[in-house]
C-alpha positions in Angstrom: 0.0 0.0 0.0 1.4 3.3 -1.0 1.2 6.2 1.4 2.6 9.8 1.6 3.8 11.6 4.6 2.9 10.2 8.1 0.2 7.7 9.0 -0.4 6.5 12.6 -1.8 3.1 13.1 -3.5 1.9 16.3 -2.6 -1.5 17.6 -0.8 -4.5 16.3 -3.7 -5.7 14.2 -3.9 -2.5 12.2 -0.1 -2.6 11.8 -0.3 -6.0 10.3 -3.4 -5.4 8.1 -2.3 -2.0 6.7 1.4 -2.1 6.8 2.5 -5.7 7.0 3.5 -5.9 3.4 6.0 -3.1 3.8 8.2 -5.3 6.0 8.4 -8.1 3.5 9.1 -5.8 0.6 12.6 -4.8 1.8 15.1 -5.1 -1.0 18.3 -3.3 0.1 18.2 -2.8 3.9 16.1 -3.8 6.8 17.2 -2.0 9.9 15.4 -2.9 13.1 15.7 -1.6 16.6 13.8 -3.2 19.6 14.0 -3.4 23.4 13.2 -7.1 23.2 11.7 -9.7 21.0 8.1 -8.6 21.6 7.5 -5.4 19.7 8.0 -6.6 16.1 7.3 -10.2 16.6 5.7 -11.7 19.7 3.3 -8.9 20.5 2.4 -8.3 16.9 1.8 -12.0 16.0 -0.1 -12.8 19.2 -3.1 -10.9 17.9 -3.4 -13.4 15.0 -2.9 -16.5 17.0 -6.3 -17.7 15.9 -4.8 -18.3 12.5 -7.3 -16.0 10.7 -4.5 -13.7 9.4 -0.9 -14.4 8.5 1.6 -13.0 11.1 3.7 -10.0 10.3 5.9 -11.1 7.5 9.6 -10.3 7.7 11.8 -9.9 4.7 13.4 -13.2 3.6 17.2 -13.2 3.3 18.3 -12.5 -0.3 21.3 -11.3 -2.2 21.9 -7.6 -1.7 19.6 -7.3 1.4 21.4 -6.1 4.5 19.5 -7.2 7.5 20.7 -5.3 10.7 18.9 -5.8 14.0 19.8 -4.2 17.4 18.2 -5.1 20.7 18.8 -4.0 24.3 20.0 -6.5 27.0 16.4 -7.1 27.8 16.3 -9.5 24.9 18.8 -11.7 26.6 16.4 -12.3 29.5 16.0 -16.1 29.3 17.5 -19.1 27.4 14.4 -19.3 25.0 15.0 -15.7 23.9 18.7 -16.2 23.5 18.0 -19.2 21.2 15.6 -17.1 19.2 18.2 -14.4 18.7 20.8 -17.0 17.7 18.2 -18.3 15.1 17.7 -14.8 13.8 21.4 -14.3 13.4 21.7 -17.8 11.7 19.1 -16.6 9.2 21.4 -14.0 8.0 20.7 -11.0 10.1 23.6 -9.1 11.8 22.3 -9.0 15.4 23.8 -6.8 18.0 23.1 -6.0 21.6 23.1 -2.5 23.0 23.9 -1.8 26.6 22.0 1.5 26.4 18.3 1.9 26.0 17.0 2.8 22.5 15.7 6.3 21.9 12.8 4.6 20.0 11.8 1.2 18.8 11.8 1.4 15.0 12.3 -0.2 11.7 13.7 1.4 8.6 13.1 -0.2 5.2 15.3 0.5 2.3 16.0 4.1 3.6 12.5 5.0 2.3 10.2 4.1 5.1 10.4 4.2 8.9 7.9 2.5 11.3 8.2 3.9 14.8 6.6 2.1 17.7 4.8 4.3 20.2 5.3 4.1 23.9 3.6 1.1 25.7 0.4 2.1 27.3 -2.8 0.6 28.7 -4.5 1.1 25.4 -3.5 -0.1 21.8 0.1 0.7 21.0 0.5 3.1 18.2 2.8 2.5 15.1 3.6 5.5 13.0 4.6 4.9 9.3 6.8 7.7 8.0 7.7 8.4 4.3 9.1 11.9 4.7 12.7 11.5 3.4 14.3 13.9 5.9 12.5 12.2 8.8 13.4 8.7 7.6 17.0 9.6 7.2 17.2 11.0 10.7 15.7 7.9 12.2 17.9 5.7 10.3 21.0 7.7 11.2 20.2 7.4 14.9 19.2 3.7 14.7 22.3 2.8 12.6 24.6 4.6 15.0 23.1 2.6 17.8 23.5 -0.6 15.9 27.1 0.2 14.9 28.1 0.9 18.6 26.4 -2.2 19.9 28.0 -5.5 20.8 27.9 -8.5 18.3 25.4 -11.0 19.6 28.0 -13.8 20.0 30.1 -11.5 22.2 27.1 -10.6 24.2 26.1 -14.1 24.8 29.5 -15.1 26.0 29.5 -12.2 28.4 25.9 -12.4 29.4 26.5 -14.6 32.5 29.4 -13.2 34.6 31.5 -15.5 36.8 29.6 -16.0 40.1 30.7 -17.3 43.4 28.7 -20.0 45.2 26.7 -17.6 47.3 25.6 -15.6 44.3 24.5 -18.8 42.5 22.4 -19.8 45.6 20.8 -16.3 45.7 19.9 -16.5 42.0 18.7 -20.0 42.4 16.3 -18.9 45.1 15.1 -16.2 42.8 14.5 -18.6 39.9 12.6 -20.9 42.3 10.2 -18.0 43.0 11.0 -17.8 46.7 9.9 -14.7 48.6 12.7 -12.6 50.2 12.0 -14.0 53.6 12.1 -17.6 52.3 15.2 -17.0 50.3 17.0 -15.3 53.3 16.1 -18.4 55.5 17.3 -20.8 53.0 20.8 -19.1 52.7 21.0 -18.2 56.4 21.1 -14.5 55.8 19.4 -11.5 57.3 16.6 -10.2 55.2 18.4 -7.0 54.8 21.6 -8.6 53.5 19.6 -10.9 51.2 17.8 -8.0 49.6 21.1 -6.1 49.2 22.7 -9.2 47.5 19.6 -9.4 45.2 19.8 -5.9 44.0 23.6 -6.2 43.4 23.2 -9.4 41.4 20.4 -8.1 39.3 22.7 -5.3 38.2 25.6 -7.6 37.7 23.8 -9.9 35.3 21.8 -7.1 33.6 18.4 -8.4 34.6 15.2 -6.2 34.7 13.4 -8.4 37.1 14.2 -10.9 39.9 12.8 -13.8 38.1 14.7 -12.9 34.9 18.0 -12.7 37.0 17.4 -16.2 38.3 16.5 -17.7 34.9 19.5 -16.1 33.2 21.9 -18.2 35.3 19.8 -21.3 35.8 22.1 -24.3 35.3 25.2 -22.0 34.7 
């Protein structure tokens, strides 16, 4: 569908129905930035889980198409997500992980079209399709700079789980088991205050955004 200027779509369903073909039509470059694997995949495709509509189609790897994707460390939140990222990279995309948050989750297609995801809210998320050349160029420049400065996926995966001592492993195991702070402190023989301090320190150390995520990231490590 050909549009001029700027069009705002409300919700994932409208994005797929009205702009889904734009994604698959990439010929030269598909540049994607996302905080995690939900915005341009899981969240969008979930609204068509009933099978009544094909999911958001992504460009197939082809000669001459540069597929560049940058995610934040939130995308490394669990083994399943890490396997999905590895599969995306294996399909031909150059996947990188940014330690800094993205200014905006966006996709730029062939330097001609930008799709910007609005902030998450209680209502339908908005997606703005932009065809204004100056705006598309600005979005691409910022997104490409973030991708270029980010860490290659293979390096990020190797560094995603830091060396941990036995106490740290026990604390994280308590988190992955879903224990309350009180129960975790009792299991490890710590005061509640010490346990909570160690949890906060370890979440920062492993780059987790939730306690459960911190436990899952090192489960079995």
